[in-house]
N, C-alpha and C positions, 0 to 999 in steps of 0.2 A: 504494500500500500504506500502510495506517495504522499507528499504533503497535502494536508486537507484544509488549510486555511489560505484565504486569498491574500491576507496581509501577514507579514511577519515583522511588524514594527510596533514599538510601544508609543504611548501618547504623552507628549510633554508640550505644554503651552499651546494646545490645539493643533499640533502637527504630529504626524506619524514619523518616528525617527528610529534609527538604529542606535545601538549603544555607542558611547564615546570610545569604547575600546575596539569597536569593530568586530567583536567576538560574538559567537552564537552558542546557544544551548539547545540540544535536541530533546524532543519529547517522545516518549515510548508508549505504544499501545499495550496496556497491561494484559490484554487477552492473548497476544501472540509475540510480544517483544519487538515488534517492528517499529522503526522510526517513522513517525507520521507528521512531524512538523518541527519547526525550530522557532526560537524566540531570541531576542537580543539578550546577551549576558550583561546585564546592567552593572554599573559601577557607582562609586561614591560621587564621581563627577556628574553622573546622570541624576542622582538624588539632588545635588546642588542645583542643577538646571531646573528640575521640577519645583523645588522650593522657590526659586526666583520667579518662575512663571506663576505659581500660586500666589506669591506675595503681590505681584502686580495685578492679579485678577480679582482677588477676593473682596477688596473694598467696594468695587462697583456692584458686585453680586450682593454683598450685605446691604447696600443702599437701596436695592430693589424692595418693593413691598412684598409681604408674604404672598399676596395674590399673584404678583408677577413671577416670583420664584416658583410658585406652585404650578402655574401654567407651563413654564418651561420644563419642569420636572415631569408633568403629565405628557408633554410632547416627547420627551426622552423615552418614557415608557411605551408610547405607541410605536416609536421607531424600533424598539427592542422586539415588540410583538411581531412586527413585519419580518423579522429575521429569526423568529423562534425555531423554525424547522432546521435552519442551517446551524444555529447554535446547538440545538439538540444533538445533531449528528456528530458535531465536533466533541461535545462533552462526553457522550457515550464512549466514543473511541478513546478519548484522552483520560477518562477517570476509571473506566471499567464498570460504572453503574449501569444497571439495566434500563432499557429505553422507556418502558411503560411508566414507572414512577418519575423518571427524569422529565417527562413532558410537563410536569407542573412547575418546574423551577423558574422558567421565565415568567410565568403567571404570578408566582409568589413574589418575585422581584418587582414586577409592575404594581402589584397590589400594595407593596410597601411604599413605593414612590407615590402612589395616589393617596395613601393614608397620611403620610407626613406632609404632602402638599396640602391636604385638607385641614390639618391641625396646626399649621404654622402660625396662625393668629393666636395660638395659646402661648406664644413666647412672651408672656406678660411679666411685668414687675408688680410691685405692691407699694402701698403707702403704709407707713408705720407711725402710730400716734406716740412717738417718743417724748415730745414736749407739747405743751398746749399752744405755744406761740409760733412755732416753725413748721416747715413741711419736710418730712423725711420720706424718701422714696427710693425704690430700686428699679434698675433697668437691666435687661439681659443683652449682652453683646457676644458675638461669635468669637471663638478663639482666633480664627483667621486661617491658619494652615493646620490641617489635621490629617492623620494617616490611618489607614486600615490595612492590616495584614491578614490575608485570606487563607483558609484551609483548603485541602484538596478534595474534600468530599462533595461540596457544592460550590464550585469556583465562581460561576456567573451569579448565582443567586446571592451569595454572601457579598460579592463585590458591589452589587447594586442595592439589595435590600438593606445591608448594613452600612451603607453610606447615605441613604436617603435622609435620615435624621440630620446628619451633618450638613447636607446641602440645604435642607429646609431652614435650618437655623443660620444660614448665611456664610458658611465656611467653604473654602476650597479644599479639595480632597486629593490625597495621593494614595493610590491603591497598589499594594504589592501582591500579585497573584501567587499561587503555590508553584513551587518549582517543578513538581512532578506532574501537574495538570494545568499548564498555563495557556493552552491554545485558545480557549474561548475568550480569554482576555484580549486577544488580537482582534476578534470580531467586535467585542465591546468597545475597543479603542476606536474603531471606525464609526460606530453608532454615536459614541459620546462626542467625537470630533465634530460631527454634523449637527448634533442636537443641543449641545451645551456651549455656553460662552467659553472661549479659549482660556485655558489655565485653570478652570474651575474643577475639572476632573482629569487627573493625570494617572497614567498606568506605567509602572516600572517593573519589568520582569528581571529574573535573575536569582542567584542563590541567596538564601536567607543570611548566610554568614557574611555576604557582601552587601547586597542591597538592603536587606532587612536591618542589618546592623547599622548601616549608614543612616537609615530612616530614624531608628531609635536614638541614635547619637546626635542627630541634627538639632542644634539648640533652638531653631526657630519653629520646629514642630513640637508644640507643647501638648497636644492632645493626640493620644495613640490608642487604638482599639485592636484587640487581637483575639482570634478564636483558634484554639489549638491545645497542645498538651500543657499540663501543669509545669513540667520542667522548663519548657520554652517560655511560658508566661513568667516564671520566676526570673529567668535569665533576662527577659525584657525589662522587668522591674529593676534589676541590679544595674543593667547597662544604662537605662534612662537616668537613674539616680546619680550616675557618675558625671553626667553632663549638666543637667539643670533640673529644676523642679518641674515635673510634668504630670499631667492628668492621664493615667493609664487605666483602662478598663479591660478586663480579661474574662472571656467565657471559655472555660477550660474543661478538662476531662471529667469523666464520671465513671463510677462503679455503682450503678444505680439499682436499688432494690425494688422488686415487685413483691409485695407482702400480701399473701392470700389467706383469708380467714376460712374456717370450715363451712360456712353457710353459702357456698358457691357451687355452681354447675361446673364440673371438671372439663366438659367440652368447651364451654365459654372461656374458662381460664386458659386452657391450652392454646386456643386461637389467639387470645390476647397476649400471651407470653411470647409467642412466635412473632406477632406483630411488633410488640414492644422491643424485641431484640434487634429490630431493623436488619434482619437478614437480607432484605431487598437492597440495602446499601452495603452488603457484606459485613454488617456489624460495625461499619466505620462511621459511627455517629456517637457523639459524646453523650447524647441523651438516652442511649439504649439501656433498657432495664436488663442488664446482663447477669443480675443475681436474682434468681427466681426462688422465693422463700415460701414454701407451701406447708400449711398445717398438716400434722400427721394423718388426720382423718382423710385428707384428699391426696396425700403425697403420691402414692403408688398410681392412682388413677390418672392424675395430672401428668406425671412423668411418662407413663405409657403413651398417652395421647400426644404430648409434645414430641416425643421421640418419633412417633409415627408420622406426624405432620412434617417434621424437619427432614426425616429420611426420604420423604416423597418429593421434596423440593427439587425443581429442575435447575441444575447448574449448567449454564451454557452461554452461547453467543449473546453478549449484552444487547446486540441490535435486534434480537428476536423478541417479539411481544410475549412469547410463551416461556421465556427464561425467567426464573424466579431469582436467580443470583448470578452475578458476574464474577470476574477475578478481583483479587485485592489490587490496590492502587499501584503498588510498586514492588520492586525486589526487596526493598528494606522492610515494607509492611509484611511481605510474605515470610521473610526470615523471622521477624518478630513474632508473628502469630504462631508459626510452627514451633518456635522455642517454648512458647507457653503451653501448647498442646503436648509436646514431649515432656515438659516439666510436670504437667498435671498427671500424666501416666505414672511418672516416677514417684510422685507424692501420694499416689493411691486413689485418686479420683476415678470413678467408674465411668468409662466411655460407653454411651448408649448408641451413638450414631456419629458418623463423620470422622474427622480427625486426620484425613489424608487427602491426597490429590485425586480427583475423579479419574476413572478409567477411560481409555480411548485415545486415539491419535490426536484428536482435537485439543486435548489437554496436556500434551507433552511439552508445549511451550506456553509461557504465560504464568501468571501468579495465582494459580487456582488452588483453593482449599474447599473441601466439602463443608457445608454447615454442620456445626459440631455441638453436641450436648454432653456435658459431664454431670453425673448424678452423685449424690452423697458427698458433696464438696464440703470440706471443713474450713473454718475461718482462718486457720493458719496457712492455708495453701495460697500460692501466688495468684492462681486464677480467681480466687475469691477477693483478694486484697487489691490487686493491681489492674489498671485499665489495659485491656488487650487491644482494643480498637480493631476487632476482627470478629468473625462469625462464630463465637464461642459462648454458649450459654451455660452458666453454672447453676445447678439446682441443689437446694438443701431443704431440710425439714425443720419444723419448730413445734413446740407444745405450749410453752409459757410465753405470753405476750411480752412480758418484761424482757425475757431472753431474746425474743425476736427483734425488739426495738434496739436492744444493745448490739445485736448482730448487724442490723441494718446500719447503725451509726458507727460501727467499729472499723471504718476505713477512713482514709484521708480526704475522700471526696464527699460532695454534697450538692450535686447538680439537680437530679430529678429523683422522684420516687412514685410508685404506683401502689395504691391500697385498694383491696377488693373485699368488700363486705356489704351485706344487706342492712346492717345495723348502723344508722347514722351516728349514734353516739360513739361506737367503736371507731368509725371512720374518722371523725373529727378529733377525738382524743389521740388517736394514733398519729394523725397528721401533725398535730401540735408537737408531738414528741420526736418526730423524725427530722433530722438536720439536713434538709434539702431545700433548695430555692424554688423548685417548681414541682408541684405534686398533683397527680391525677387521682381522683377517687372513682373507682369503677370505670376506668378508662386508661389508656396509655398511648403515648406517642405524639399526638398532634400539637402544633403550636397554633395559637389563636391570635388573629390580627389585633393589635392594641393591648395584648396581655403581656406584662413584663416577663422576661426570661433571663435567668442567670443563676449562679450557684453560690453555695456557702462553702466554708472551709477552703480546701485547695482546688475547688471547682471554679473559683473566680471571684471577681469583685465588680460591682456595677450590674445594671440591668439593661437589657436590650428589648426591642420590639414594641415598646409602649411610649407614652409621652415622656417618661423619665429619660429615655435614651436621647430624645431631642433636646431636652433641657440640659443634659450632660455635655452637650457641645457648645454651651454658652457659659460665660462668666457673669457674675453679678456685680454690678457697679452701683454704689450708693451715692445719692444726691441729697445733700442737706441744704435746704433753702432757708436762710435766716431772714425772717420777715421783720 
């Protein structure tokens, strides 16, 4: 397969440009390890260029009314919709995600653009009755230049949906796409060039150790947002603190529990557990409920049904609508996931399905792992404590609710959780005791437009997807009018 993108240039100051180094990085199709495209190997000099372009552009953007910014953002969304089919084909080939669920990513991105375009008038200050004779008020102002570092599982969606709030609040944005799945960013660069004012939306490709590091270290980028691993998030915090005082928000990994009470239908629970594990994204989702905790009374029935559903999942060509799961995103991901699977066997977890490469010539190349379920997983095992970011579901049993909550909370993460019970008191009491930022009760998986999303503990800081995210891209200025 040859190159699949029309453009192989990144976007700086409204122009599609090569890297200052003149070097390129190739992108690999994870299904067959073929080279399918290339992107510029960005440098610190490119980051400096993007900052200068953003610095020159954002004041005029901030001076526009919320209505004017909103109209431009909606137009940007419509241009993205026009190229949705092209973007879909590129992203399926570049990420390994299956085509059916990926059809929603452009739509989700456009929905976020429209949502923030619609609530931009909520960038309000307040008056404070501090003294009887004077007027004390606050106003909100954009940071100016902000950066978004994007993960590999939903490159286009996160590059757009997670910058919409920053654009609505009057900032210029610098986006760094993932180095293993950068190709859709080249199409995004074409759309943004034509739909947005020059310099307001900049895209810099390249290695995290080079481009990402230069972004984090740049003293004029005071606001940074990142989605990815806890380890990388902590590294960003350390690096940023070496340079200047920055506002950094992080949506990081998860080892999320799905806690099942005995008053449930095992068939419904099994379906929900498979859905919540996000096997359709190869388990490469930080919100995946990868720890299934089932009460003793249902444990055997749920485990049998989960194993049966997962064993029947079709692993195959991600471009086929009937494929339930594609390959892992990269060779690094494949090695990481297999090391956890091998370690789980060594530690005594009981494999009920999966755990290896699918049979057949089609799977001899590529980063393929069958969807995997381990039963009787103990809290001291690595697959229980550490985020795998792959298609591995760990199942355990519980009797005492106090013990179950301690088990649910006994990891470093606190992103999501799912609680299943027909008793509203049990549901709410349990939810109050679980240390997670986003909890579903009798549901699992979906994000809801306008509902904040983010984690506790090492799963991050800050909240995205709601009005709080938009406000986080502004600083508060106080005006004291002495009358």
